C-alpha positions, 0 to 999 in steps of 0.5 A: 283236769290232768294231763297224762304226764301229771296222772302218771306222776301222781300214780308213780307210773309212766305215761306209756303204762297209762296208754297200755291200760287204755289200750287194754280197756282198763281205763276209759279213754279220756276226753281230749282238749282242743289241742288233742291232749288227754284230760283225766279227772279225779276218777282216773286217779282213783281207777289208776291207783287201784289198777297199779296196786293190783298189778304190783301185787302180781295180778295179770292185766287180763284179770284186773277188770274182775278184781277192780271192777273196771268200767271198761270192757277189756280188749281180747287178745284172742280176737285181734293181735296186739300189733293191730291194736297198737297200730291203730293207736300209734301212727308211727307203728301203723306206718311201719307195719304198713310198710312191712306188710307191703314188702312181704312176698305173696 
């Protein structure tokens, strides 16, 4: 089992890129160990290599599932804003978004 950093190093991308691929539904969310760390298996290396290869060829992320046969359903950018997706997965963004929303005039 690989950590997100090990997976990123193997694929030649950043851990942040892998999180984006998870958020976009291109890679399935891996199981987490007792410490909360993501643990990916061998299939994640194969899937990520396909995604990175196609993305580097210039294919937009939204079209990659149809090309790579990704197992996850991509999230739609039309039914919910990207900020909301990010806010759900990143506590600091969620906190900042909540503060910004509460300080807006009504």
